[in-house]
N, C-alpha and C positions, 0 to 999 in steps of 0.2 A: 674312866678306868681308874682303879686304885693304883697307888704307887707300887712299884715292884718292892717286894719285901724279902729279906733274907731270913729264913727260919734258923733259930739256934745259932746266931752270930757268934764267932770266936770258938766254934766247936773244934775240938782237938781231932785232927785227922788220924784215923786208925787205918794203917796201911793194910791190915788184914780184912777190912770191911769190903765185901764184894760190890757194894753199891753206896759209895760215899755221897751220892746225890739223892739218897732216899728222902722223900717228902720235900724236895726242893726243886724248883724250876726257875730260879732267879735269873740265870744266864739266858734263859729262853723267853724272858718277858720284856726284853727291850733290845734295841739295836743302837749302838753307839759308833759314830764315825768321827775320826779325827778331823779337826778344823785348824786353820791357822790361828796362832796366838793373837788375840786382839791387841792392837797397839793404839789405834786412832779412834776418834769419836765415831767415825763411819763404821769401823769394825764393831764397836759396842752397839751401834744402832742396828747392825745386822743381828747381833745377839738378841737385842730387844725384839726384833721382828720374829726371830725363831721362837722365843719363849712365850709370846702372846698366842701361839698356836696350842691347841689342846694336846696335853700329854707330851710336850716337848720340853726338855731341860738342856742346859749347857753346864758343863763342869770342867774344872782343871784338876788333874791328878797331882800326885806328889812329885812327879818328874817334870811338872809344868807343861805337860801336853794338854791340849784343849780338845773337847769333844762335844758334839751335839748328840743328845740321846733321845730317841723316839721310844716312848713307853707303849709298845705295841707287841703283845705276846705272839709267839709263833702260832700259826694256825694249825700246826700239827700236834700241839700239846693236848694231851688227854689227861686232865687232872694235873699231876706233877710228872707225868711220864711222856716220853716222846712216842707219838703214834706213827712215826716214820723212822724209827731207830735204825733199821737195817738199810734204809735208803737215804739217811740223813746227809746233808751237804758236808763237804770237807771242812768248812769252818767249824762245824759241830764236832766232827771227828778229831780235829786237831786241838780242840780246847782241852786243857789239862786241869784237873782238880787243884793242882798246886797254884793255879792263878785265881782260884775261886775266893770270892769275898767271904764266903761262909767260914772259911778256915783261916781268916786273917788274924792279925795281932791286936785287933780291937780298935785300931784307927779307922776312920771312914776312908773309903777309896778316894773320895773327893777332897781336895784341898779347898776348893771353892765350888759351890753348887748354886745355880740359879734355877729355881722352879717357876718363877714368875717375875714380873717387872719390878715388884717391890724389892725382891732379893737383889736384883741387878742395880737398882738405883741406890740402895743402901750401901752396897759394895763400892760403887763408883764414888759416892759421897765421902766414904772413909778412905779408900785406897787410891782413887784416881780423881781427885777433886777438880782438876782442870777439864777433864773429859765430862765429868758430871755437870759442870757449869755450862759447857758448850751444849750439852743435850738439854739442860734445863732451859736455856734460852730458846731453843727450837721447839721444845715440847711444853705443854702447860702442865708442869709437874705438881702444881697446886691442887689439881683435881685427882692426883694419884692417891690411893688409899694410904692413910697415915700408919696403920698397923700392918706389919708384915703378915702374909699368909703362911709363910715359912721363913726360917732364918737361914741366911747363907752361912756356910761353914768357913770360918776364917782362921787361918793359922799364921803365926808370925813368919 
């Protein structure tokens, strides 16, 4: 499955627009669930397990909350429209466009994003070297790909 994509990122919200979600279904293309902030090598090993599954990412937002994201679109999507609009769940009804990434300030939602194990190990090597060394001893990281498949987002 392709990565969820936000069309026209940093778009200015027009309060008069009757359909600010036009041509966008980004919020319907994944499910993100908050997880405990990883502290230990075991916690990061759990993250490693999550992200070696197809279409699963882990990220930390700018409030330092951690999430596991399942990139699996809603089965009710019809193109970029909800085929279940009048019977949609409360989660969908409660979602506000003011929380939408499409109308953000240009910064990515994620402070740290792991799309694969290379992203995770590069992050650990740079930001959590003791955890990296523990995992390196347990795993044969010499066999891990040298080039990242994607790059983690790192902010100071």
